[in-house]
Structures are given as C-alpha cells and as structure tokens.
Backbone as XML, in Angstrom:
<?xml version="1.0"?>
<chain id="A" units="angstrom">
  <residue number="1" name="MET">
    <atom name="N" x="-11.088" y="50.130" z="-7.527"/>
    <atom name="CA" x="-10.143" y="49.450" z="-8.371"/>
    <atom name="C" x="-10.870" y="48.358" z="-9.135"/>
  </residue>
  <residue number="2" name="LYS">
    <atom name="N" x="-10.673" y="48.307" z="-10.415"/>
    <atom name="CA" x="-11.347" y="47.343" z="-11.258"/>
    <atom name="C" x="-10.323" y="46.295" z="-11.705"/>
  </residue>
  <residue number="3" name="ILE">
    <atom name="N" x="-10.714" y="45.035" z="-11.528"/>
    <atom name="CA" x="-9.840" y="43.934" z="-11.945"/>
    <atom name="C" x="-10.505" y="43.238" z="-13.110"/>
  </residue>
  <residue number="4" name="ASN">
    <atom name="N" x="-9.793" y="43.170" z="-14.203"/>
    <atom name="CA" x="-10.296" y="42.468" z="-15.381"/>
    <atom name="C" x="-9.796" y="41.032" z="-15.340"/>
  </residue>
  <residue number="5" name="PHE">
    <atom name="N" x="-10.711" y="40.135" z="-15.420"/>
    <atom name="CA" x="-10.352" y="38.717" z="-15.410"/>
    <atom name="C" x="-10.704" y="38.136" z="-16.768"/>
  </residue>
  <residue number="6" name="ASN">
    <atom name="N" x="-9.684" y="37.727" z="-17.478"/>
    <atom name="CA" x="-9.880" y="37.146" z="-18.788"/>
    <atom name="C" x="-9.431" y="35.689" z="-18.710"/>
  </residue>
  <residue number="7" name="SER">
    <atom name="N" x="-10.381" y="34.785" z="-18.816"/>
    <atom name="CA" x="-10.058" y="33.367" z="-18.665"/>
    <atom name="C" x="-9.149" y="32.870" z="-19.782"/>
  </residue>
  <residue number="8" name="ASN">
    <atom name="N" x="-9.212" y="33.478" z="-20.938"/>
    <atom name="CA" x="-8.333" y="33.067" z="-22.042"/>
    <atom name="C" x="-6.868" y="33.294" z="-21.688"/>
  </residue>
  <residue number="9" name="ASN">
    <atom name="N" x="-6.577" y="34.409" z="-21.015"/>
    <atom name="CA" x="-5.202" y="34.670" z="-20.594"/>
    <atom name="C" x="-4.714" y="33.596" z="-19.618"/>
  </residue>
  <residue number="10" name="VAL">
    <atom name="N" x="-5.557" y="33.220" z="-18.695"/>
    <atom name="CA" x="-5.195" y="32.196" z="-17.716"/>
    <atom name="C" x="-4.935" y="30.867" z="-18.408"/>
  </residue>
  <residue number="11" name="ILE">
    <atom name="N" x="-5.786" y="30.516" z="-19.348"/>
    <atom name="CA" x="-5.631" y="29.253" z="-20.085"/>
    <atom name="C" x="-4.344" y="29.269" z="-20.900"/>
  </residue>
  <residue number="12" name="ASN">
    <atom name="N" x="-4.053" y="30.389" z="-21.549"/>
    <atom name="CA" x="-2.824" y="30.496" z="-22.344"/>
    <atom name="C" x="-1.580" y="30.377" z="-21.465"/>
  </residue>
  <residue number="13" name="ILE">
    <atom name="N" x="-1.590" y="31.016" z="-20.321"/>
    <atom name="CA" x="-0.463" y="30.915" z="-19.392"/>
    <atom name="C" x="-0.283" y="29.467" z="-18.940"/>
  </residue>
  <residue number="14" name="TYR">
    <atom name="N" x="-1.383" y="28.818" z="-18.628"/>
    <atom name="CA" x="-1.321" y="27.411" z="-18.201"/>
    <atom name="C" x="-0.734" y="26.541" z="-19.307"/>
  </residue>
  <residue number="15" name="LYS">
    <atom name="N" x="-1.205" y="26.731" z="-20.538"/>
    <atom name="CA" x="-0.714" y="25.937" z="-21.662"/>
    <atom name="C" x="0.781" y="26.163" z="-21.885"/>
  </residue>
  <residue number="16" name="ASN">
    <atom name="N" x="1.226" y="27.426" z="-21.797"/>
    <atom name="CA" x="2.646" y="27.727" z="-21.968"/>
    <atom name="C" x="3.488" y="27.053" z="-20.896"/>
  </residue>
  <residue number="17" name="ASN">
    <atom name="N" x="3.018" y="27.086" z="-19.668"/>
    <atom name="CA" x="3.742" y="26.418" z="-18.584"/>
    <atom name="C" x="3.777" y="24.909" z="-18.792"/>
  </residue>
  <residue number="18" name="ALA">
    <atom name="N" x="2.673" y="24.353" z="-19.270"/>
    <atom name="CA" x="2.618" y="22.916" z="-19.510"/>
    <atom name="C" x="3.590" y="22.522" z="-20.614"/>
  </residue>
  <residue number="19" name="ILE">
    <atom name="N" x="3.678" y="23.322" z="-21.655"/>
    <atom name="CA" x="4.602" y="23.040" z="-22.761"/>
    <atom name="C" x="6.039" y="23.119" z="-22.268"/>
  </residue>
  <residue number="20" name="LYS">
    <atom name="N" x="6.363" y="24.146" z="-21.469"/>
    <atom name="CA" x="7.712" y="24.278" z="-20.915"/>
    <atom name="C" x="8.056" y="23.084" z="-20.035"/>
  </residue>
  <residue number="21" name="THR">
    <atom name="N" x="7.115" y="22.663" z="-19.223"/>
    <atom name="CA" x="7.343" y="21.519" z="-18.336"/>
    <atom name="C" x="7.597" y="20.258" z="-19.151"/>
  </residue>
  <residue number="22" name="ASN">
    <atom name="N" x="6.817" y="20.047" z="-20.188"/>
    <atom name="CA" x="7.006" y="18.869" z="-21.036"/>
    <atom name="C" x="8.369" y="18.898" z="-21.716"/>
  </residue>
  <residue number="23" name="LYS">
    <atom name="N" x="8.790" y="20.061" z="-22.192"/>
    <atom name="CA" x="10.101" y="20.179" z="-22.830"/>
    <atom name="C" x="11.212" y="19.889" z="-21.828"/>
  </residue>
  <residue number="24" name="ASP">
    <atom name="N" x="11.063" y="20.406" z="-20.604"/>
    <atom name="CA" x="12.075" y="20.157" z="-19.574"/>
    <atom name="C" x="12.157" y="18.669" z="-19.242"/>
  </residue>
  <residue number="25" name="ASN">
    <atom name="N" x="11.007" y="18.018" z="-19.184"/>
    <atom name="CA" x="10.995" y="16.588" z="-18.891"/>
    <atom name="C" x="11.618" y="15.781" z="-20.014"/>
  </residue>
  <residue number="26" name="MET">
    <atom name="N" x="11.440" y="16.236" z="-21.242"/>
    <atom name="CA" x="12.007" y="15.526" z="-22.382"/>
    <atom name="C" x="13.527" y="15.681" z="-22.419"/>
  </residue>
  <residue number="27" name="LYS">
    <atom name="N" x="14.030" y="16.821" z="-21.982"/>
    <atom name="CA" x="15.463" y="17.075" z="-22.022"/>
    <atom name="C" x="16.217" y="16.164" z="-21.066"/>
  </residue>
  <residue number="28" name="THR">
    <atom name="N" x="15.691" y="15.956" z="-19.899"/>
    <atom name="CA" x="16.366" y="15.105" z="-18.922"/>
    <atom name="C" x="15.873" y="13.677" z="-19.106"/>
  </residue>
  <residue number="29" name="ASN">
    <atom name="N" x="16.792" y="12.793" z="-19.269"/>
    <atom name="CA" x="16.447" y="11.388" z="-19.441"/>
    <atom name="C" x="16.327" y="10.738" z="-18.070"/>
  </residue>
  <residue number="30" name="LYS">
    <atom name="N" x="15.166" y="10.809" z="-17.532"/>
    <atom name="CA" x="14.906" y="10.233" z="-16.223"/>
    <atom name="C" x="14.369" y="8.826" z="-16.396"/>
  </residue>
  <residue number="31" name="SER">
    <atom name="N" x="14.728" y="7.989" z="-15.471"/>
    <atom name="CA" x="14.162" y="6.642" z="-15.487"/>
    <atom name="C" x="13.790" y="6.257" z="-14.060"/>
  </residue>
  <residue number="32" name="ASP">
    <atom name="N" x="12.724" y="5.540" z="-13.959"/>
    <atom name="CA" x="12.273" y="5.074" z="-12.666"/>
    <atom name="C" x="12.843" y="3.689" z="-12.422"/>
  </residue>
  <residue number="33" name="SER">
    <atom name="N" x="13.094" y="3.409" z="-11.179"/>
    <atom name="CA" x="13.555" y="2.074" z="-10.841"/>
    <atom name="C" x="12.974" y="1.677" z="-9.495"/>
  </residue>
  <residue number="34" name="VAL">
    <atom name="N" x="12.842" y="0.394" z="-9.338"/>
    <atom name="CA" x="12.308" y="-0.154" z="-8.098"/>
    <atom name="C" x="13.307" y="-1.156" z="-7.564"/>
  </residue>
  <residue number="35" name="GLU">
    <atom name="N" x="13.625" y="-1.017" z="-6.291"/>
    <atom name="CA" x="14.526" y="-1.967" z="-5.653"/>
    <atom name="C" x="13.762" y="-2.675" z="-4.547"/>
  </residue>
  <residue number="36" name="ILE">
    <atom name="N" x="13.855" y="-3.984" z="-4.568"/>
    <atom name="CA" x="13.176" y="-4.785" z="-3.562"/>
    <atom name="C" x="14.208" y="-5.199" z="-2.521"/>
  </residue>
  <residue number="37" name="SER">
    <atom name="N" x="13.921" y="-4.905" z="-1.281"/>
    <atom name="CA" x="14.873" y="-5.204" z="-0.221"/>
    <atom name="C" x="14.990" y="-6.705" z="-0.006"/>
  </residue>
  <residue number="38" name="SER">
    <atom name="N" x="16.054" y="-7.102" z="0.643"/>
    <atom name="CA" x="16.267" y="-8.523" z="0.908"/>
    <atom name="C" x="15.183" y="-9.062" z="1.843"/>
  </residue>
  <residue number="39" name="ILE">
    <atom name="N" x="14.710" y="-8.227" z="2.735"/>
    <atom name="CA" x="13.639" y="-8.656" z="3.650"/>
    <atom name="C" x="12.364" y="-8.920" z="2.856"/>
  </residue>
  <residue number="40" name="SER">
    <atom name="N" x="12.063" y="-8.057" z="1.892"/>
    <atom name="CA" x="10.870" y="-8.258" z="1.067"/>
    <atom name="C" x="10.975" y="-9.538" z="0.249"/>
  </residue>
  <residue number="41" name="ARG">
    <atom name="N" x="12.181" y="-9.808" z="-0.271"/>
    <atom name="CA" x="12.377" y="-11.058" z="-1.026"/>
    <atom name="C" x="12.163" y="-12.273" z="-0.134"/>
  </residue>
  <residue number="42" name="GLU">
    <atom name="N" x="12.646" y="-12.177" z="1.097"/>
    <atom name="CA" x="12.489" y="-13.293" z="2.029"/>
    <atom name="C" x="11.019" y="-13.492" z="2.389"/>
  </residue>
  <residue number="43" name="ILE">
    <atom name="N" x="10.310" y="-12.400" z="2.614"/>
    <atom name="CA" x="8.879" y="-12.488" z="2.911"/>
    <atom name="C" x="8.142" y="-13.112" z="1.738"/>
  </residue>
  <residue number="44" name="SER">
    <atom name="N" x="8.537" y="-12.731" z="0.533"/>
    <atom name="CA" x="7.922" y="-13.287" z="-0.666"/>
    <atom name="C" x="8.105" y="-14.798" z="-0.732"/>
  </residue>
  <residue number="45" name="LYS">
    <atom name="N" x="9.295" y="-15.273" z="-0.359"/>
    <atom name="CA" x="9.549" y="-16.722" z="-0.335"/>
    <atom name="C" x="8.594" y="-17.414" z="0.636"/>
  </residue>
  <residue number="46" name="TYR">
    <atom name="N" x="8.421" y="-16.818" z="1.822"/>
    <atom name="CA" x="7.536" y="-17.421" z="2.816"/>
    <atom name="C" x="6.078" y="-17.407" z="2.345"/>
  </residue>
  <residue number="47" name="LEU">
    <atom name="N" x="5.680" y="-16.342" z="1.688"/>
    <atom name="CA" x="4.313" y="-16.276" z="1.174"/>
    <atom name="C" x="4.086" y="-17.334" z="0.102"/>
  </residue>
  <residue number="48" name="ASP">
    <atom name="N" x="5.071" y="-17.511" z="-0.779"/>
    <atom name="CA" x="4.957" y="-18.548" z="-1.810"/>
    <atom name="C" x="4.882" y="-19.933" z="-1.181"/>
  </residue>
  <residue number="49" name="ALA">
    <atom name="N" x="5.686" y="-20.157" z="-0.144"/>
    <atom name="CA" x="5.666" y="-21.451" z="0.539"/>
    <atom name="C" x="4.318" y="-21.673" z="1.218"/>
  </residue>
  <residue number="50" name="ALA">
    <atom name="N" x="3.761" y="-20.615" z="1.805"/>
    <atom name="CA" x="2.464" y="-20.741" z="2.478"/>
    <atom name="C" x="1.353" y="-21.031" z="1.479"/>
  </residue>
  <residue number="51" name="LYS">
    <atom name="N" x="1.445" y="-20.446" z="0.285"/>
    <atom name="CA" x="0.421" y="-20.680" z="-0.727"/>
    <atom name="C" x="0.456" y="-22.113" z="-1.240"/>
  </residue>
  <residue number="52" name="SER">
    <atom name="N" x="1.653" y="-22.684" z="-1.302"/>
    <atom name="CA" x="1.780" y="-24.040" z="-1.833"/>
    <atom name="C" x="1.550" y="-25.105" z="-0.754"/>
  </residue>
  <residue number="53" name="CYS">
    <atom name="N" x="1.447" y="-24.684" z="0.490"/>
    <atom name="CA" x="1.264" y="-25.617" z="1.607"/>
    <atom name="C" x="-0.176" y="-26.133" z="1.634"/>
  </residue>
  <residue number="54" name="ASP">
    <atom name="N" x="-0.305" y="-27.434" z="1.888"/>
    <atom name="CA" x="-1.642" y="-28.011" z="2.006"/>
    <atom name="C" x="-2.223" y="-27.672" z="3.373"/>
  </residue>
  <residue number="55" name="ILE">
    <atom name="N" x="-3.398" y="-27.090" z="3.359"/>
    <atom name="CA" x="-4.080" y="-26.719" z="4.599"/>
    <atom name="C" x="-5.232" y="-27.682" z="4.791"/>
  </residue>
  <residue number="56" name="CYS">
    <atom name="N" x="-5.414" y="-28.065" z="6.011"/>
    <atom name="CA" x="-6.505" y="-28.979" z="6.325"/>
    <atom name="C" x="-7.827" y="-28.229" z="6.128"/>
  </residue>
  <residue number="57" name="ASN">
    <atom name="N" x="-8.403" y="-28.410" z="4.959"/>
    <atom name="CA" x="-9.609" y="-27.664" z="4.604"/>
    <atom name="C" x="-10.803" y="-28.016" z="5.488"/>
  </residue>
  <residue number="58" name="GLU">
    <atom name="N" x="-10.887" y="-29.255" z="5.927"/>
    <atom name="CA" x="-12.018" y="-29.644" z="6.767"/>
    <atom name="C" x="-12.003" y="-28.868" z="8.078"/>
  </residue>
  <residue number="59" name="LYS">
    <atom name="N" x="-10.838" y="-28.787" z="8.694"/>
    <atom name="CA" x="-10.731" y="-28.070" z="9.957"/>
    <atom name="C" x="-11.001" y="-26.581" z="9.749"/>
  </residue>
  <residue number="60" name="LEU">
    <atom name="N" x="-10.465" y="-26.038" z="8.667"/>
    <atom name="CA" x="-10.663" y="-24.635" z="8.354"/>
    <atom name="C" x="-12.133" y="-24.332" z="8.080"/>
  </residue>
  <residue number="61" name="ASP">
    <atom name="N" x="-12.786" y="-25.192" z="7.322"/>
    <atom name="CA" x="-14.213" y="-25.010" z="7.030"/>
    <atom name="C" x="-15.049" y="-25.082" z="8.302"/>
  </residue>
  <residue number="62" name="LYS">
    <atom name="N" x="-14.662" y="-25.986" z="9.202"/>
    <atom name="CA" x="-15.391" y="-26.117" z="10.473"/>
    <atom name="C" x="-15.269" y="-24.826" z="11.288"/>
  </residue>
  <residue number="63" name="ILE">
    <atom name="N" x="-14.055" y="-24.286" z="11.360"/>
    <atom name="CA" x="-13.838" y="-23.045" z="12.116"/>
    <atom name="C" x="-14.600" y="-21.890" z="11.477"/>
  </residue>
  <residue number="64" name="ARG">
    <atom name="N" x="-14.559" y="-21.802" z="10.148"/>
    <atom name="CA" x="-15.306" y="-20.738" z="9.454"/>
    <atom name="C" x="-16.801" y="-20.821" z="9.756"/>
  </residue>
  <residue number="65" name="GLU">
    <atom name="N" x="-17.317" y="-22.039" z="9.742"/>
    <atom name="CA" x="-18.747" y="-22.239" z="10.017"/>
    <atom name="C" x="-19.085" y="-21.826" z="11.441"/>
  </residue>
  <residue number="66" name="LEU">
    <atom name="N" x="-18.233" y="-22.192" z="12.400"/>
    <atom name="CA" x="-18.471" y="-21.811" z="13.791"/>
    <atom name="C" x="-18.447" y="-20.294" z="13.957"/>
  </residue>
  <residue number="67" name="ILE">
    <atom name="N" x="-17.497" y="-19.639" z="13.297"/>
    <atom name="CA" x="-17.412" y="-18.177" z="13.379"/>
    <atom name="C" x="-18.650" y="-17.549" z="12.750"/>
  </residue>
  <residue number="68" name="LYS">
    <atom name="N" x="-19.070" y="-18.088" z="11.614"/>
    <atom name="CA" x="-20.236" y="-17.562" z="10.917"/>
    <atom name="C" x="-21.488" y="-17.668" z="11.781"/>
  </residue>
  <residue number="69" name="ASN">
    <atom name="N" x="-21.594" y="-18.756" z="12.538"/>
    <atom name="CA" x="-22.766" y="-18.981" z="13.391"/>
    <atom name="C" x="-22.621" y="-18.369" z="14.780"/>
  </residue>
  <residue number="70" name="ASN">
    <atom name="N" x="-21.539" y="-17.616" z="14.988"/>
    <atom name="CA" x="-21.257" y="-17.008" z="16.300"/>
    <atom name="C" x="-21.185" y="-18.038" z="17.415"/>
  </residue>
  <residue number="71" name="SER">
    <atom name="N" x="-20.692" y="-19.229" z="17.096"/>
    <atom name="CA" x="-20.584" y="-20.258" z="18.122"/>
    <atom name="C" x="-19.133" y="-20.702" z="18.336"/>
  </residue>
  <residue number="72" name="TYR">
    <atom name="N" x="-18.187" y="-19.973" z="17.769"/>
    <atom name="CA" x="-16.770" y="-20.285" z="17.951"/>
    <atom name="C" x="-16.343" y="-19.771" z="19.307"/>
  </residue>
  <residue number="73" name="GLU">
    <atom name="N" x="-15.895" y="-20.674" z="20.157"/>
    <atom name="CA" x="-15.495" y="-20.301" z="21.517"/>
    <atom name="C" x="-13.978" y="-20.335" z="21.632"/>
  </residue>
  <residue number="74" name="ILE">
    <atom name="N" x="-13.458" y="-19.332" z="22.283"/>
    <atom name="CA" x="-12.020" y="-19.204" z="22.459"/>
    <atom name="C" x="-11.686" y="-19.491" z="23.912"/>
  </residue>
  <residue number="75" name="ASP">
    <atom name="N" x="-10.695" y="-20.370" z="24.115"/>
    <atom name="CA" x="-10.233" y="-20.698" z="25.457"/>
    <atom name="C" x="-9.151" y="-19.689" z="25.837"/>
  </residue>
  <residue number="76" name="THR">
    <atom name="N" x="-9.562" y="-18.645" z="26.563"/>
    <atom name="CA" x="-8.628" y="-17.569" z="26.897"/>
    <atom name="C" x="-7.515" y="-18.049" z="27.821"/>
  </residue>
  <residue number="77" name="ASN">
    <atom name="N" x="-7.798" y="-19.016" z="28.691"/>
    <atom name="CA" x="-6.762" y="-19.547" z="29.577"/>
    <atom name="C" x="-5.673" y="-20.242" z="28.771"/>
  </residue>
  <residue number="78" name="LYS">
    <atom name="N" x="-6.069" y="-20.987" z="27.765"/>
    <atom name="CA" x="-5.111" y="-21.696" z="26.916"/>
    <atom name="C" x="-4.246" y="-20.695" z="26.151"/>
  </residue>
  <residue number="79" name="ILE">
    <atom name="N" x="-4.863" y="-19.632" z="25.660"/>
    <atom name="CA" x="-4.118" y="-18.598" z="24.938"/>
    <atom name="C" x="-3.125" y="-17.915" z="25.874"/>
  </residue>
  <residue number="80" name="ALA">
    <atom name="N" x="-3.577" y="-17.567" z="27.067"/>
    <atom name="CA" x="-2.706" y="-16.903" z="28.041"/>
    <atom name="C" x="-1.524" y="-17.790" z="28.410"/>
  </residue>
  <residue number="81" name="LYS">
    <atom name="N" x="-1.780" y="-19.080" z="28.631"/>
    <atom name="CA" x="-0.694" y="-20.002" z="28.970"/>
    <atom name="C" x="0.311" y="-20.114" z="27.829"/>
  </residue>
  <residue number="82" name="SER">
    <atom name="N" x="-0.173" y="-20.134" z="26.605"/>
    <atom name="CA" x="0.713" y="-20.208" z="25.442"/>
    <atom name="C" x="1.572" y="-18.952" z="25.321"/>
  </residue>
  <residue number="83" name="ILE">
    <atom name="N" x="0.978" y="-17.804" z="25.581"/>
    <atom name="CA" x="1.726" y="-16.545" z="25.512"/>
    <atom name="C" x="2.817" y="-16.527" z="26.578"/>
  </residue>
  <residue number="84" name="ILE">
    <atom name="N" x="2.456" y="-16.916" z="27.792"/>
    <atom name="CA" x="3.430" y="-16.945" z="28.883"/>
    <atom name="C" x="4.554" y="-17.932" z="28.569"/>
  </residue>
  <residue number="85" name="LYS">
    <atom name="N" x="4.207" y="-19.081" z="28.011"/>
    <atom name="CA" x="5.207" y="-20.080" z="27.646"/>
    <atom name="C" x="6.177" y="-19.513" z="26.605"/>
  </residue>
  <residue number="86" name="GLU">
    <atom name="N" x="5.653" y="-18.829" z="25.590"/>
    <atom name="CA" x="6.498" y="-18.244" z="24.547"/>
    <atom name="C" x="7.417" y="-17.165" z="25.129"/>
  </residue>
  <residue number="87" name="ILE">
    <atom name="N" x="6.884" y="-16.361" z="26.033"/>
    <atom name="CA" x="7.697" y="-15.295" z="26.657"/>
    <atom name="C" x="8.829" y="-15.915" z="27.467"/>
  </residue>
  <residue number="88" name="LYS">
    <atom name="N" x="8.522" y="-16.950" z="28.233"/>
    <atom name="CA" x="9.539" y="-17.603" z="29.056"/>
    <atom name="C" x="10.610" y="-18.236" z="28.172"/>
  </residue>
  <residue number="89" name="GLU">
    <atom name="N" x="10.225" y="-18.862" z="27.089"/>
    <atom name="CA" x="11.187" y="-19.512" z="26.206"/>
    <atom name="C" x="12.039" y="-18.512" z="25.447"/>
  </residue>
  <residue number="90" name="SER">
    <atom name="N" x="11.496" y="-17.340" z="25.134"/>
    <atom name="CA" x="12.262" y="-16.348" z="24.391"/>
    <atom name="C" x="13.274" y="-15.619" z="25.264"/>
  </residue>
  <residue number="91" name="ASP">
    <atom name="N" x="13.065" y="-15.581" z="26.576"/>
    <atom name="CA" x="13.978" y="-14.898" z="27.489"/>
    <atom name="C" x="15.221" y="-15.735" z="27.787"/>
  </residue>
  <residue number="92" name="VAL">
    <atom name="N" x="15.178" y="-17.001" z="27.479"/>
    <atom name="CA" x="16.297" y="-17.899" z="27.804"/>
    <atom name="C" x="17.514" y="-17.595" z="27.008"/>
  </residue>
</chain>
C-alpha cells in the first residue's frame, strides 16, 4: 500500500481550520473578566500595610549578616516553648 503525503494539502487544511476558528471566535462576543475574592482583597490590605510599616533595618541587617556568615544561632527551646504557648492559648 502506497501512501502519498503532500505537505501542501496538510498546510491548506490547517489554514482552512484556522480561518474557520477565527470566524467562529469573531461571531461570539466573548469577554474575559477577573473577580478578586474578598479574602484576596483583605490579604492585599495586609500586604500594603506591611510594605508601609517601618522595619528596624539595623536589626534586620544584623540578622542577614549573621545568616550570611553561617553564625546565626537558633534557640530551639525558645521556639518550642513559644509553639506550646500558642497551642495552649488557642485551645482556650
């Protein structure tokens, strides 16, 4: 069995389909819309507030430097106690 493959036929079929698709898209007046949820709006407010908040740059720079030099030490006991405290307070 011999199969003739003519690339021009394939290209013409593709072009015809593309033209039909474009015409169909033009006929229907579709519009895109975006809705932002109330939670997203609230998060946006908090992000804006955080950006406008003054951060103690000296303390932040000190921590960055310690991390960069691999000398930043974390007190795991203090973190654990804080977590336990938060859990106890949230269960009340």
